[in-house]
C-alpha positions as CSV (number, residue, x, y, z in Angstrom):
1,M,-97.4,34.2,-180.4
2,R,-97.3,37.9,-180.9
3,V,-98.4,40.6,-178.9
4,I,-100.0,44.3,-179.4
5,L,-99.7,46.9,-176.9
6,A,-102.1,50.0,-177.8
7,D,-100.9,53.3,-178.3
8,N,-102.5,55.0,-175.3
9,S,-102.5,53.1,-172.2
10,G,-100.6,53.7,-168.7
11,F,-100.7,56.7,-166.6
12,C,-102.6,59.8,-168.0
13,F,-101.1,63.3,-167.3
14,G,-103.6,64.0,-164.0
15,V,-102.4,60.6,-161.8
16,E,-98.6,60.9,-163.1
17,R,-98.6,64.3,-161.8
18,A,-100.2,63.3,-158.4
19,I,-97.5,60.4,-158.0
20,N,-94.5,62.6,-158.9
21,K,-95.6,65.7,-156.4
22,S,-96.5,63.0,-153.8
23,L,-93.0,61.4,-154.2
24,I,-91.4,64.8,-153.5
25,T,-94.2,66.0,-150.9
26,I,-92.9,62.6,-148.8
27,K,-89.7,63.2,-149.5
28,S,-89.3,66.5,-147.7
29,K,-91.9,66.7,-145.4
30,E,-92.8,64.4,-142.5
31,D,-96.6,63.0,-141.4
32,V,-97.9,62.8,-145.1
33,Y,-101.6,61.9,-145.4
34,S,-103.8,61.0,-148.6
35,L,-107.6,61.5,-148.4
36,G,-108.4,58.2,-149.7
37,P,-106.1,56.1,-152.1
38,L,-104.7,58.4,-154.3
39,I,-104.9,56.2,-157.1
40,H,-107.1,52.7,-158.0
41,N,-103.9,50.5,-157.8
42,K,-103.2,48.4,-154.9
43,Q,-99.5,48.1,-155.8
44,V,-98.9,51.5,-156.4
45,I,-100.6,52.3,-153.1
46,E,-98.5,49.6,-151.2
47,S,-95.5,51.4,-153.2
48,L,-96.4,54.9,-151.5
49,S,-97.2,53.5,-148.4
50,K,-93.8,52.3,-147.6
51,Q,-92.1,55.4,-148.5
52,G,-94.1,57.2,-145.9
53,L,-97.7,58.6,-147.1
54,T,-100.8,57.3,-145.4
55,T,-103.9,56.7,-146.3
56,I,-107.2,57.8,-144.2
57,E,-110.7,57.9,-144.9
58,N,-111.9,61.1,-143.0
59,I,-110.3,64.3,-141.8
60,D,-111.7,63.8,-138.5
61,E,-108.5,61.4,-138.3
62,L,-106.1,64.0,-138.8
63,N,-105.0,66.7,-136.2
64,S,-101.3,67.3,-137.7
65,G,-99.2,66.8,-140.8
66,I,-99.9,68.0,-144.3
67,L,-102.7,66.3,-146.5
68,I,-102.4,65.4,-150.3
69,I,-105.8,65.9,-152.1
70,R,-105.6,63.1,-154.4
71,S,-106.4,63.6,-158.4
72,H,-110.6,62.8,-157.8
73,G,-110.8,66.0,-155.9
74,V,-112.5,66.7,-152.8
75,P,-115.9,68.4,-152.0
76,I,-115.8,72.3,-151.7
77,N,-116.6,72.1,-148.0
78,I,-113.4,69.9,-147.1
79,Y,-111.1,72.8,-147.9
80,N,-113.0,75.0,-145.1
81,D,-112.7,71.9,-143.3
82,L,-109.2,72.1,-143.7
83,K,-108.5,75.9,-143.2
84,S,-110.3,75.7,-139.6
85,K,-108.2,72.8,-138.6
86,S,-105.4,74.8,-139.3
87,I,-104.4,71.3,-141.9
88,D,-101.9,72.1,-144.8
89,Y,-102.4,70.5,-147.7
90,V,-101.2,70.0,-151.5
91,D,-104.0,69.8,-153.6
92,L,-103.4,67.3,-156.8
93,T,-106.7,67.3,-158.3
94,C,-106.4,66.5,-161.8
95,P,-107.0,70.1,-164.1
96,F,-109.8,67.8,-166.1
97,V,-111.5,67.1,-162.7
98,R,-111.4,70.9,-161.4
99,N,-113.1,72.4,-164.6
100,I,-116.2,70.2,-163.9
101,Q,-115.9,71.2,-160.4
102,K,-116.0,75.0,-161.6
103,I,-119.2,74.2,-164.2
104,A,-121.2,72.5,-161.7
105,K,-120.8,75.2,-159.0
106,E,-121.2,78.4,-161.6
107,H,-124.2,76.7,-163.0
108,Y,-125.9,75.6,-159.6
109,D,-125.4,79.7,-158.4
110,K,-127.4,80.5,-161.5
111,G,-130.1,78.5,-160.5
112,Y,-129.3,75.3,-162.9
113,K,-130.4,71.5,-162.0
114,I,-127.2,69.9,-161.9
115,I,-127.2,66.5,-163.3
116,I,-124.1,64.4,-163.2
117,I,-123.4,60.8,-165.3
118,G,-121.2,58.6,-163.4
119,N,-121.0,56.0,-160.6
120,P,-122.3,58.0,-157.9
121,K,-120.2,55.8,-155.4
122,H,-117.0,57.2,-157.1
123,P,-114.5,59.6,-155.5
124,E,-114.5,62.2,-158.2
125,V,-118.9,62.0,-158.5
126,I,-118.9,62.5,-154.6
127,G,-116.7,65.7,-155.2
128,I,-118.4,67.1,-158.0
129,N,-121.5,66.8,-156.4
130,G,-120.1,68.5,-153.3
131,W,-119.8,71.6,-155.4
132,C,-123.0,72.2,-156.0
133,N,-124.2,71.5,-152.1
134,Y,-124.7,68.0,-152.4
135,E,-128.1,68.5,-154.6
136,A,-127.1,66.9,-158.1
137,D,-128.8,64.2,-160.0
138,I,-126.6,61.4,-160.3
139,I,-127.5,59.0,-163.3
140,N,-125.4,56.5,-164.1
141,S,-127.9,53.8,-166.4
142,K,-131.3,54.2,-168.0
143,D,-133.0,53.3,-164.5
144,D,-132.1,55.5,-162.9
145,I,-133.7,58.1,-165.3
146,E,-137.6,59.1,-164.0
147,D,-139.7,59.5,-166.5
148,T,-142.0,62.1,-164.8
149,K,-139.4,64.1,-163.4
150,K,-139.3,67.4,-165.2
151,Y,-137.2,70.3,-165.0
152,D,-137.0,74.1,-166.1
153,K,-133.1,74.3,-166.5
154,I,-130.3,71.4,-166.4
155,C,-126.3,71.7,-166.7
156,I,-125.0,68.1,-167.7
157,V,-121.3,66.8,-166.9
158,V,-119.9,63.8,-167.0
159,Q,-117.6,61.7,-165.0
160,T,-114.3,61.6,-166.7
161,T,-113.5,58.2,-167.1
162,M,-117.2,57.5,-168.4
163,N,-117.3,55.6,-171.8
164,E,-118.3,58.1,-174.6
165,R,-121.0,56.1,-175.9
166,K,-122.9,55.7,-172.6
167,F,-123.0,59.5,-172.2
168,E,-123.8,60.0,-175.1
169,V,-127.2,57.6,-174.8
170,L,-128.0,58.8,-171.1
171,S,-127.6,62.3,-171.8
172,K,-129.8,62.4,-174.8
173,L,-132.4,60.6,-172.5
174,I,-132.2,63.3,-170.0
175,S,-132.6,66.1,-172.0
176,K,-136.3,65.3,-173.0
177,N,-137.2,66.0,-169.3
178,A,-136.4,69.6,-169.5
179,N,-137.0,73.3,-171.4
180,E,-133.5,74.5,-171.4
181,V,-130.2,72.2,-171.7
182,L,-126.7,73.3,-171.2
183,K,-124.4,69.5,-171.8
184,F,-120.8,69.4,-171.2
185,N,-118.9,66.4,-172.8
186,T,-116.4,66.3,-169.5
187,I,-114.5,63.1,-170.4
188,C,-110.9,63.6,-170.1
189,N,-108.9,63.4,-173.5
190,A,-106.3,60.7,-171.8
191,T,-109.9,58.4,-171.1
192,K,-111.1,59.1,-175.3
193,S,-107.8,58.2,-176.5
194,R,-107.2,55.1,-174.3
195,Q,-110.5,54.0,-175.3
196,K,-109.9,54.8,-179.2
197,S,-106.7,52.7,-178.9
198,C,-108.8,50.2,-176.8
199,K,-111.4,49.3,-179.8
200,E,-108.4,49.5,-182.2
201,V,-106.5,46.9,-180.8
202,A,-109.4,44.4,-179.5
203,S,-110.4,44.5,-183.1
204,K,-107.4,42.9,-184.6
205,V,-106.6,40.6,-182.1
206,D,-107.7,36.8,-180.5
207,A,-107.4,38.0,-177.0
208,M,-107.2,41.0,-174.9
209,I,-105.6,41.9,-171.9
210,V,-106.9,45.4,-170.2
211,I,-104.2,45.9,-167.0
212,G,-105.6,47.8,-164.2
213,G,-106.6,47.8,-160.8
214,Y,-110.2,45.8,-160.2
215,H,-111.8,49.0,-158.4
216,S,-110.5,51.2,-161.1
217,S,-113.1,53.2,-162.8
218,N,-111.2,53.7,-166.2
219,T,-109.9,50.9,-166.1
220,Q,-113.4,48.7,-166.0
221,K,-114.7,50.9,-168.8
222,L,-111.9,49.7,-170.8
223,V,-112.7,46.0,-170.1
224,S,-116.2,46.8,-171.1
225,I,-115.3,48.3,-174.3
226,S,-113.1,45.6,-174.9
227,K,-115.3,42.6,-174.1
228,D,-118.1,44.6,-176.7
229,I,-115.5,43.6,-179.6
230,C,-113.2,40.5,-178.3
231,K,-115.0,38.1,-176.5
232,N,-112.0,36.6,-175.0
233,T,-111.1,39.7,-172.9
234,Y,-108.9,39.2,-169.4
235,H,-108.8,41.7,-166.7
236,I,-105.5,41.8,-164.2
237,E,-103.9,43.8,-161.8
238,T,-100.3,42.2,-162.2
239,I,-98.4,39.2,-164.1
240,D,-99.9,37.0,-160.6
241,D,-103.2,37.0,-162.1
242,I,-102.3,36.0,-165.9
243,N,-103.4,32.3,-166.9
244,L,-100.3,30.6,-168.8
245,K,-102.7,27.9,-169.7
246,E,-105.8,29.9,-170.8
247,L,-103.3,32.6,-173.0
248,K,-101.7,29.6,-174.7
249,K,-104.7,29.0,-176.8
250,Y,-104.0,32.2,-178.8
251,S,-101.8,33.3,-181.7
252,L,-102.3,37.6,-181.4
253,I,-102.8,39.0,-178.1
254,G,-103.7,43.1,-177.0
255,I,-103.0,44.3,-174.2
256,T,-103.9,48.0,-173.2
257,A,-103.9,49.3,-169.2
258,G,-106.2,52.0,-167.5
259,A,-104.9,55.5,-166.3
260,S,-103.8,54.4,-163.4
261,T,-101.5,51.4,-163.9
262,P,-97.5,52.3,-163.9
263,D,-95.1,51.4,-166.7
264,W,-93.6,48.8,-164.6
265,I,-96.5,46.6,-164.3
266,I,-97.1,47.0,-168.2
267,K,-93.5,45.9,-169.3
268,E,-93.7,43.0,-166.9
269,V,-96.7,41.9,-168.3
270,V,-95.4,42.3,-171.7
271,N,-92.6,40.4,-171.3
272,H,-94.3,37.8,-169.5
273,V,-96.4,36.9,-172.4
274,S,-94.4,37.4,-175.3
275,N,-92.4,34.4,-173.7
276,I,-95.3,32.6,-172.7
277,D,-94.4,29.6,-175.2
278,N,-91.4,29.0,-173.0
279,E,-93.1,29.4,-169.5
280,M,-95.6,27.1,-170.4
281,N,-92.8,24.9,-171.1
282,K,-91.2,25.4,-167.7
283,M,-94.2,25.1,-166.0
284,M,-95.4,21.5,-167.7
285,E,-92.3,20.5,-166.2
286,E,-92.7,21.8,-162.8
287,I,-96.1,20.4,-163.0
288,E,-95.4,16.8,-163.2
289,K,-93.1,16.9,-160.8
290,T,-95.9,17.9,-158.6
291,L,-98.5,15.4,-159.8
292,V,-99.9,13.4,-156.7
293,D,-100.2,9.4,-156.9
294,V,-103.8,8.8,-156.2
295,K,-105.4,5.3,-155.3
296,K,-109.3,4.6,-155.0
297,G,-110.5,4.9,-151.6
298,D,-108.1,7.5,-150.8
299,I,-109.8,11.2,-149.3
300,I,-107.7,13.8,-151.1
301,E,-108.1,17.7,-151.4
302,G,-109.0,19.7,-154.8
303,I,-109.8,22.5,-156.1
304,V,-112.8,23.1,-158.2
305,I,-112.5,24.1,-161.8
306,S,-116.3,24.6,-163.0
307,T,-119.8,23.4,-161.9
308,N,-123.0,22.9,-163.9
309,K,-126.6,21.4,-163.1
310,D,-125.1,17.5,-163.2
311,E,-121.8,17.9,-162.1
312,V,-119.0,19.3,-160.7
313,M,-115.4,19.6,-162.0
314,V,-112.3,19.0,-159.5
315,N,-108.8,19.5,-159.8
316,I,-106.9,17.0,-158.0
317,G,-103.4,17.8,-158.9
318,Y,-103.6,14.1,-160.7
319,K,-103.0,13.8,-164.4
320,S,-106.5,13.8,-164.7
321,D,-109.0,16.1,-163.6
322,G,-112.3,14.7,-161.3
323,I,-115.9,14.3,-161.6
324,I,-118.2,14.6,-158.9
325,K,-121.7,13.5,-159.9
326,K,-124.8,15.0,-158.5
327,S,-125.9,12.0,-156.9
328,E,-122.5,12.4,-155.1
329,L,-122.3,15.9,-154.0
330,S,-125.2,15.7,-150.7
331,N,-127.8,13.6,-149.3
332,D,-130.1,16.4,-150.1
333,P,-131.7,15.2,-153.6
334,N,-132.9,18.5,-154.3
335,I,-129.3,19.9,-154.4
336,N,-128.0,22.1,-157.5
337,P,-124.5,21.5,-158.1
338,E,-124.5,25.3,-159.5
339,D,-125.7,26.7,-156.1
340,F,-123.7,24.5,-154.1
341,M,-119.9,24.8,-155.1
342,N,-118.1,27.6,-156.9
343,E,-115.1,28.1,-158.9
344,N,-111.7,27.5,-157.0
345,D,-113.8,26.4,-153.9
346,N,-111.5,24.3,-151.8
347,I,-112.7,20.7,-150.9
348,E,-112.0,16.8,-150.0
349,V,-113.2,14.3,-151.7
350,Y,-113.1,10.4,-151.9
351,V,-111.7,8.7,-155.0
352,L,-114.4,6.1,-156.5
353,K,-112.6,5.2,-159.6
354,L,-109.8,6.2,-161.0
355,D,-110.9,6.2,-164.9
356,D,-114.7,6.5,-165.8
357,G,-114.0,5.4,-169.3
358,E,-113.0,9.2,-170.6
359,G,-110.2,9.1,-168.9
360,N,-111.5,11.2,-165.7
361,V,-111.7,10.4,-161.8
362,L,-114.8,9.5,-160.6
363,L,-114.9,11.4,-156.8
364,S,-117.4,11.7,-154.0
365,K,-118.1,14.5,-151.7
366,K,-121.0,12.4,-150.3
367,K,-118.9,9.8,-149.0
368,V,-116.4,12.2,-147.1
369,D,-119.2,14.3,-145.8
370,N,-121.0,11.2,-144.2
371,I,-117.6,10.0,-142.7
372,K,-116.4,13.2,-140.9
373,G,-120.4,13.8,-140.7
374,W,-120.8,10.9,-138.1
375,E,-117.9,11.7,-136.3
376,K,-118.8,15.0,-135.8
377,L,-122.6,14.4,-134.8
378,E,-121.5,11.6,-132.6
379,S,-119.6,14.8,-130.6
380,I,-122.4,16.7,-130.9
381,Y,-124.7,13.8,-129.1
382,N,-122.1,13.3,-126.2
383,E,-122.0,16.7,-125.1
384,N,-125.8,17.7,-125.4
385,S,-125.6,20.5,-127.7
386,L,-128.0,21.6,-130.3
387,I,-127.6,21.3,-134.6
388,K,-129.2,23.1,-137.4
389,G,-131.3,21.1,-139.9
390,K,-132.9,21.0,-143.0
391,V,-136.1,19.7,-144.2
392,V,-135.4,17.2,-147.3
393,E,-138.3,15.3,-147.3
394,I,-141.6,14.4,-146.1
395,V,-142.1,10.7,-144.9
396,R,-144.6,8.5,-143.2
397,G,-144.8,9.5,-139.2
398,G,-142.2,12.2,-139.7
399,I,-139.9,14.4,-141.8
400,I,-136.1,13.9,-142.7
401,V,-134.1,16.2,-141.7
402,L,-130.1,17.3,-143.6
403,V,-127.8,17.8,-140.4
404,N,-123.7,17.9,-141.2
405,N,-125.0,16.3,-144.5
406,I,-126.2,13.4,-142.7
407,R,-129.7,12.2,-143.1
408,G,-131.8,12.1,-139.7
409,F,-135.3,10.9,-138.8
410,V,-138.0,13.7,-136.8
411,P,-140.8,12.0,-135.4
412,A,-144.1,13.7,-136.1
413,S,-144.7,13.7,-132.5
414,H,-141.0,15.4,-132.0
415,I,-141.9,18.3,-134.4
416,S,-143.1,20.7,-132.0
417,I,-144.7,21.3,-128.9
418,N,-148.2,21.6,-130.4
419,Y,-149.9,19.5,-132.9
420,V,-148.9,19.5,-136.3
421,E,-151.5,18.4,-138.6
422,N,-150.1,19.1,-141.9
423,L,-146.1,18.2,-142.2
424,N,-145.7,19.5,-145.9
425,K,-145.2,23.4,-144.7
426,Y,-142.0,22.6,-143.1
427,L,-140.2,20.9,-146.6
428,G,-137.1,23.2,-147.1
429,K,-137.3,24.8,-143.6
430,E,-133.9,25.2,-141.4
431,F,-134.5,24.8,-137.7
432,L,-132.5,23.9,-134.8
433,L,-132.2,20.1,-133.7
434,K,-131.7,17.9,-130.5
435,I,-130.0,14.5,-131.4
436,I,-132.2,12.3,-128.8
437,E,-131.3,8.9,-130.1
438,F,-127.8,7.9,-132.0
439,N,-126.4,5.1,-133.6
440,R,-123.4,5.2,-135.8
441,D,-122.5,1.4,-136.1
442,K,-126.5,1.2,-137.6
443,K,-126.7,4.7,-138.9
444,K,-129.3,5.3,-136.5
445,L,-129.9,9.5,-136.0
446,V,-133.4,10.4,-134.6
447,L,-133.7,14.4,-133.4
448,S,-136.2,16.5,-131.9
449,R,-137.4,19.9,-132.5
450,K,-139.7,19.8,-129.6
451,E,-137.1,19.1,-127.0
452,V,-135.5,22.6,-128.6
453,E,-138.7,24.2,-128.1
454,L,-138.9,23.3,-124.6
455,L,-135.4,25.0,-123.9
456,E,-136.5,27.7,-125.6
457,I,-139.4,28.2,-123.6
458,D,-137.6,27.6,-120.3
459,K,-134.9,30.2,-121.3
460,E,-137.8,32.6,-122.4
461,K,-139.4,32.0,-118.8
462,E,-136.1,32.6,-117.0
463,I,-135.9,35.8,-118.6
464,L,-139.5,36.8,-117.9
465,W,-138.7,35.5,-114.1
466,N,-135.7,37.6,-113.9
467,N,-137.4,40.8,-115.5
468,L,-140.6,40.8,-113.5
469,E,-141.6,43.3,-111.4
470,K,-145.3,44.1,-109.8
471,G,-147.1,47.2,-111.5
472,M,-145.2,46.3,-114.6
473,K,-147.9,46.2,-118.1
474,I,-146.9,43.5,-120.1
475,E,-148.8,42.2,-123.0
476,G,-150.1,38.5,-123.2
477,E,-152.6,35.9,-124.6
478,V,-155.6,34.2,-123.6
479,K,-154.9,31.0,-122.7
480,R,-157.5,29.4,-121.3
481,L,-160.7,30.5,-119.3
482,T,-162.4,29.1,-116.2
483,D,-165.3,29.7,-114.1
484,F,-163.1,31.8,-111.7
485,G,-160.6,33.4,-114.1
486,A,-158.7,33.5,-117.2
487,F,-155.4,32.2,-117.9
488,V,-152.5,34.4,-120.1
489,D,-149.8,33.2,-121.5
490,I,-146.9,36.2,-120.6
491,G,-144.1,35.3,-122.6
492,G,-143.7,31.0,-121.7
493,V,-145.8,31.6,-118.0
494,D,-149.3,31.7,-117.7
495,G,-150.5,34.1,-115.1
496,L,-154.2,34.3,-113.4
497,V,-156.6,37.0,-114.2
498,H,-159.3,36.2,-111.2
499,I,-162.7,36.9,-112.4
500,S,-162.4,40.2,-109.8
501,E,-159.9,41.4,-111.6
502,L,-161.3,41.5,-115.1
503,S,-163.7,44.0,-114.7
504,W,-165.0,47.3,-112.2
505,G,-167.7,45.7,-112.5
506,R,-169.7,42.5,-111.5
507,V,-169.3,39.7,-114.0
508,N,-170.9,36.5,-113.8
509,N,-168.2,34.5,-115.9
510,P,-165.0,35.7,-118.1
511,S,-166.0,34.7,-121.7
512,E,-168.2,37.9,-120.9
513,I,-164.9,40.0,-121.0
514,L,-162.0,37.9,-122.8
515,N,-162.1,35.1,-125.8
516,V,-159.5,32.5,-126.0
517,G,-156.6,33.7,-128.7
518,D,-157.0,37.3,-127.5
519,K,-154.0,39.3,-127.5
520,V,-154.4,41.9,-124.3
521,D,-152.6,44.2,-122.0
522,V,-152.1,43.4,-118.3
523,I,-151.0,44.5,-115.0
524,V,-148.8,42.4,-112.6
525,L,-150.6,42.5,-109.5
526,D,-148.0,40.3,-107.5
527,F,-146.2,37.1,-108.0
528,D,-144.1,34.1,-106.3
529,K,-141.4,32.4,-108.6
530,E,-140.9,29.4,-105.9
531,K,-144.1,28.7,-106.6
532,E,-144.5,29.6,-110.2
533,R,-147.5,31.7,-109.4
534,I,-148.9,35.2,-111.4
535,S,-151.3,37.2,-110.3
536,L,-152.5,39.9,-113.2
537,G,-155.5,42.3,-113.6
538,Y,-157.1,42.8,-116.7
539,K,-159.4,45.8,-115.4
540,Q,-156.4,48.3,-114.4
541,T,-155.6,48.7,-117.8
542,K,-158.7,50.5,-118.6
543,E,-160.3,53.8,-117.1
544,H,-161.9,53.2,-113.4
545,P,-165.5,54.3,-113.7
546,W,-165.2,57.1,-110.6
547,D,-162.1,58.5,-112.3
548,N,-164.6,60.6,-114.6
549,V,-168.2,60.3,-112.8
550,E,-168.7,64.5,-112.1
551,N,-168.2,64.9,-116.1
552,Q,-170.8,61.6,-116.8
553,Y,-173.6,62.3,-114.1
554,S,-174.8,65.5,-112.4
555,V,-177.0,65.5,-109.3
556,G,-180.8,66.2,-110.4
557,D,-179.9,63.5,-113.4
558,I,-182.7,60.7,-113.7
559,V,-180.5,57.8,-115.0
560,E,-181.6,53.9,-115.7
561,G,-179.6,51.6,-113.6
562,N,-180.0,47.7,-112.6
563,V,-180.6,46.7,-108.9
564,V,-177.2,44.6,-107.7
565,K,-177.8,43.9,-104.1
566,L,-180.3,44.6,-101.5
567,V,-179.7,45.1,-97.8
568,D,-181.8,45.7,-95.0
569,F,-180.9,50.0,-95.1
570,G,-181.7,50.2,-99.1
571,A,-180.6,48.7,-102.5
572,F,-177.3,49.3,-104.3
573,I,-178.2,50.2,-108.4
574,E,-175.3,49.7,-110.7
575,L,-175.4,52.6,-113.2
576,K,-172.6,51.2,-115.2
577,P,-170.0,48.3,-114.5
578,G,-168.0,49.4,-111.5
579,L,-170.1,52.2,-110.8
580,D,-172.8,51.6,-107.8
581,G,-175.0,54.3,-105.8
582,L,-177.1,53.3,-102.9
583,V,-181.2,53.9,-103.0
584,H,-181.8,54.3,-99.2
585,I,-184.9,52.7,-98.0
586,S,-186.5,56.0,-97.3
587,E,-185.9,56.5,-101.4
588,I,-187.5,53.6,-102.4
589,S,-191.3,54.4,-102.1
590,H,-193.7,57.0,-101.2
591,K,-195.0,54.4,-98.7
592,H,-193.6,52.8,-95.6
593,I,-192.2,49.6,-96.2
594,A,-190.1,47.4,-94.2
595,K,-187.1,46.1,-96.2
596,P,-186.2,46.6,-99.9
597,S,-187.5,43.4,-101.0
598,E,-191.1,44.6,-100.6
599,E,-190.5,46.7,-103.8
600,L,-187.4,45.4,-105.5
601,S,-185.9,42.7,-106.6
602,K,-182.5,41.8,-107.8
603,G,-181.9,42.4,-111.6
604,D,-184.5,45.0,-112.2
605,K,-184.2,47.8,-114.0
606,V,-185.5,50.7,-112.5
607,K,-185.1,54.7,-112.7
608,V,-183.3,56.3,-110.3
609,K,-182.7,60.5,-109.3
610,V,-178.9,61.4,-108.3
611,L,-179.3,63.3,-104.8
612,D,-175.7,63.7,-104.3
613,I,-171.9,62.6,-105.6
614,D,-169.2,61.9,-103.3
615,S,-165.8,61.4,-105.3
616,E,-163.5,61.3,-102.5
617,N,-165.4,58.5,-100.9
618,K,-166.5,57.2,-104.1
619,R,-170.4,57.5,-103.2
620,L,-173.7,57.9,-104.8
621,S,-176.7,59.0,-103.1
622,L,-179.7,57.9,-105.6
623,S,-183.3,58.0,-104.9
624,I,-186.5,56.3,-106.7
625,K,-189.2,57.6,-105.6
626,E,-187.9,61.4,-106.4
627,A,-187.0,59.9,-109.8
628,E,-190.9,58.7,-110.4
629,E,-192.0,62.3,-108.8
630,K,-190.4,63.9,-111.5
631,E,-191.5,61.8,-114.1
632,N,-195.0,62.0,-112.4
633,L,-194.7,65.8,-112.8
634,K,-193.2,65.6,-116.5
635,Y,-196.4,63.7,-117.4
636,K,-199.1,65.8,-115.8
637,D,-197.4,69.0,-117.2
638,D,-197.6,67.1,-120.4
639,E,-201.7,66.3,-119.7
640,D,-202.6,69.8,-118.9
641,V,-201.0,70.9,-122.1
642,E,-203.3,67.7,-123.9
643,L,-206.2,69.2,-121.7
644,T,-206.2,72.8,-122.9
645,V,-205.2,72.2,-126.2
646,G,-208.7,69.9,-126.1
647,D,-210.8,73.0,-124.4
648,M,-209.4,75.3,-127.3
649,I,-210.5,72.6,-130.2
650,K,-214.0,72.2,-128.3
651,K,-214.2,76.1,-128.2
652,D,-213.9,76.4,-131.7
653,E,-216.3,74.5,-132.3
654,K,-219.0,75.9,-130.9
655,N,-218.2,79.2,-132.2
C-alpha cells in the first residue's frame, strides 16, 4: 500500500501564529482565557487546556486575567466591552480575517449593503457581521437568496475558508439583484492552496483521508471537495478513527489535513496508514483470540453493522456476523428496520441458528424483548403503574397495542370513558395504559386506557378543588340542561348554574339561554368540596341592566314593555331582561279601577311613559295612562294638520 501526502496541508499561517503566541502568553501570564475554542481541533484545545488556557463563551464570565482573541476574530463591540471592564487582551485575529472586517466596516459606513457568503453560525462570520452593526445579509446557499429582494449597492465578502466554486456561483446570483456591486474574493491563500492540493491528490488515489476537527469549517470544505472527485473519502480527527479493515481494500491512499490540524497528528496518521498491512496481521491475530463461543439459544450482545428494509446485520464477536430478519426484529408488523435500528447501536439478541446456509448466524431481537418484556410488565402490574403503548392493529372487539414489545389487548369498552364509534382513528397512536389482567404463563395481557383517563380526571378534579375560589371566573362547557338549570364542566367537575343565575331577566327554561356543548365563562358563587357541589353564575359575566340605565332611558320617554307581574298596588313592566318598572294602580287607567287585573293581564305588551329613574335604589316609575295621553295628543295634532290641509283643498276648489 502506498500513501501520498498533499503538498499543502495542516496548520496555516494564522492558526500557527495563534498557537505559538498563546503558548508564550500561557507561560508568561496567569489566568489566561480564550473567547471560544482557539481553533476547531479538539486535541489541540485539550493540550492547551492542560497547559493553562481556559475557554470561555462570553466575556461576562471574565472579571480579571488576560483574554486571547482567536484567529476567527470578534465583533468590534467586544473591544469596547473589554476596555470598559479593564481587561487586557492579546489580539490573534488572522490578518486575512482582519482585512475582511475592515472592508465590511469601510463600505458599510459608505452606505453599501454588506453581503457575507459563509456559514451564519461560524465565529468568523459572526465577527465580520459585528463590524457592520450586525446588519449584513449572510448567504450560505442558493436557498438563502431572495429573488424579490433588490439592493441599490452591495459589497460582497466571503468567509476565508469557503469553497472557491461556491463563492463564484453565489456571488454571481446575488449580483443580479443590485444596481452597483463590489465583490471581494477574501478566501485566504492557505485555503485556496489546500483546496487545490486536495483536488490534485484526490484525482490520483483509490481512497482519501482528510484529517481535521469534525466542527472545522475549512476541513469540512476539504472533505466536500475530495468527495466530489474520490467517493472513498474518510474524515477523521485522529488515528483512533481509522478503520483498518476498510482501508485494507485500497492500494493507493491520499492524505490531506485542515488548517487547524497539527503536524504531530498528520505524522501519526501517515505512519499508521503506511504500516497498515502489518497492523492488519496483528489485528487479525488479536481478533482470533477474542472470538466468542456461540450456541443456539444463547442471549448475547452485539453491535449493529448495517440495516436495510428487510434485515439488520449484527457483529456478535463470532467468526460470522449475525442477521436479524424483519420478522424477528419486533412484534410490530409495521416496523421498518432502517427506522428502528441505527449503525453502531448496542443490541441484545437470541441465537436461533448458527448457520443459515450462507455462513451467517440467524438472530432474534423479538425473543429477547419477549423474555425481558414479560418480566418488566409483571413488575409494572404488581406495582400498579402505568405504561406507554402503541396501537398496531384493530381487531374485533378492541385494539392490539405494543407495550414493551409485547402484544396486548384493549377491549373497546376500555379505550375511553366516552363511547368510541370508529376504532381505526387510533391506529399508530401512542398513549398511557393500565394493565387490568396479566397472566405470564398464558401470555395474556389486557390493558385499559379508560382507567388512565379516570385517573387523569381525578387529578384534574384535585387540582381544581385546590385552586377554586369564590368569585373567580372560569371557562367551562355546558354538559347537561334541566328544568332548574345547567350543569357546566369546569375541569373534570360539574357545577350547577341555577335557572335564576342564567340571566338578569326571567327565564322559563335554561334552553332559552344555553345549549349543550357551549363554551362559556362562569363565576364561582359557592362550593362544598366534601359534598362535591359547586354553584356557578352565568349572568354575572354579563353587564347588569341597571348599570347603564340612565344612558338608555330618560324621564318622559315612551317605551314598550311586557307585563310580568300583577300586584294589588300596580303592575310590573319588564322593559328588557332584568329591568322592571312599576306602574302604580293610579297610573294604569284614566278611570277608577279596583285592581290592575281589570285592565291588564300577565304577558300583555304595553306602552309606558318613564316618570322617574332611581338608579341608586334600582326603581323605575312608569305610567300607562300618561303614555296614552301623549299618544292621543300626537294623534290629535296629526288630525288637526290633516283637517287644515283638507280645508285648504276645499277652499282652492271653490276659487
